[in-house]
N, C-alpha and C positions, 0 to 999 in steps of 0.2 A: 333577930332584934325586934320581935313583936312587941315587947314591953316598952320600947323606945319609939314606937311608931308615932309620927307626928311631932317628935321633939328634934330640935336642932342639935347636931353634934359638932362641936368646934374643936379642932386640933390646931394648936398654935405653934408657930416658929418651926415648921418642917423645913428641912434643908432641900430646897427645890432641885438643885443640880443632882443630888444623890437620888432623889425620887424619880426624876426623869430618866436618869441613867439606868436604874433598876427596871423601870417599866419598859424602856426600850429593849434592854437585854431579854426580858421575859417575852416580849412580843416577837423578837427575832428568834427566840428559841421555840416558838410555836404556841404560846399562850395567848388566847384571844380575849379572855375575860378574867377579872380578878375581883376579890372581895377585900375591902379595907376594914380593918379593925383598929381602933385607936385607944391610946392610954394617955391620960393627962399626967404630966410630971411637972414638978416645980420649975426646973431649969428649962426643959424642952420636951414637948409632947412627942410621943412615939406612935408610928403607924405600922401596923402589921399587914402584910400583903399575902393573901391566901388564894389558892386556886386548886381545882381538882382536875382530873383527867377530862371530865366533860367540858371544861373551859378551854381545852387545847385542841389543836388540829390532829391529835393522836387518838381520836375517839375509837378507832377500830382496834387499838392495842390493849393489852392488859395494863392495869394500873402500874405495875412494876416496870414494864417496858417503856411506857409513856414517860415516867419520871426519870428513868435512865437516859432516855433520849434528850430530855430537857437538861439534865445534868451535863451530858456530853456537849450540848450546844453552849451552855454557860461556860464550860471549860474552854471551848474554842474561842469564845468571845474574850475571856480573860487572857488567853495566850496571845491573841491578836493585839490586845491593849498593851501587854508587856513588851511585845516586839516594837510597837510604835514608840514606847517610852525609852527604848534603848538606842534610838537614833542619836548620832553625835550632834552637838549644838551647831548651828550655822556659823560660818566664819565671821569674825568681827568686821564691822564696816568701818570705813574711814570717816573721820570727822572733818576732813579738809574739803574746802569748796574750791572748785576750779574757776579761774577767771576766764574772761572772754579770750584773752591771749592764749591761755592754756588750751582751751577748746579749739582755737584756730590752728595751733601747732599740731593737734591730734588729727586734724582733717588734712 
């Protein structure tokens, strides 16, 4: 980005929850640094997140092994999220209030 040096780049209306989730997943997969690239769009701007093997904890591996390791970690994170989503909903709660007499009878 040498030609843009000193110029502000503004990306508008990025979905914060998705961005945080992706960055967290990358970090948990072994990525320490990322590059952001942006594209302005009429409806919503888009951010592209890039990284190389040198940005990861897998510096001693080949490029292919490092990327495979990251893919596997991402896959595990996705599976964990699916398992959490499959939990049954909590039982319904009652809307009745107990009176003092009701509480005294329980004791």
